[in-house]
C-alpha positions, 0 to 999 in steps of 0.5 A, a space after each residue: 307099530 307093534 301089534 297086540 299079537 306080538 306080545 303073546 308068550 313074552 315075559 311080562 317083566 319088561 312091561 311092568 313098572 316093578 322091579 324083577 323081584 317084585 313082579 309076581 307074574 311070568 307070561 303074557 297069554 292074551 292082549 287086545 284093545 281092552 283086555 289082557 291075560 297074564 299067567 304064573 305057575 307058583 312054586 314053594 320059592 314064589 313070593 308070599 308062598 306058605 306051606 300049602 300055596 300062596 294066600 288068596 289075598 295075594 290075588 288082588 296084587 296079581 290083578 293089579 300087576 296085570 293091569 300094570 302090565 297091560 298099561 305097559 304094553 299099551 305104552 310100548 305100542 305107542 313108544 312111551 315109557 312104562 310108568 307106575 300107577 296106583 291101586 286105589 281100591 278093590 270092590 267085592 274081591 271074592 275067592 273060592 280058595 284060601 290058597 292058590 296052589 303050587 305047580 298049576 298055571 294061574 291065569 289072571 284076566 282083566 277087562 278095562 271097563 273105564 279109562 278116562 283122560 285123567 288116568 282113572 280106570 276101572 277093571 273087571 278082574 278074574 283069576 282062573 285055574 284049569 278053566 275055573 274062575 276061582 277069584 274075582 274083583 273090580 279094581 280101581 286104578 290111577 295112572 297120572 300122566 307124570 307119576 313123579 310130579 304127582 308124587 312130589 305134589 302129594 308130598 308137598 301138600 
């Protein structure tokens, strides 16, 4: 079985359920049993980029994608496929910045506070630039055992 250290420094895309064009993060920086850190260096060609950087509201998506990649790594470690999950909501998203700057490494760290057998999870999330926390939130997520079946059931209701 792979160890968590085997994933550090790897590209995040194989562990994300998103297509390559929608995956906003680059690299796995740290992973253990209940936390995960991903990074991205933004440029003018980054998704959602504006003149001075990427709007801070995109930080919620960075956090959600970090949680998804964490789930993907855990699935890979158990020889399971990477599956989609759902962002249910965020609590108290706060950002000290209006935009995330270009050409600086942005670290997104998530800590699993709760993960129950139904797939409901709660994560404490933060975004750092140069060792300073610039955004934080708690995110509620849901990853059903069979996402396709779950979506079909929701459509049929």
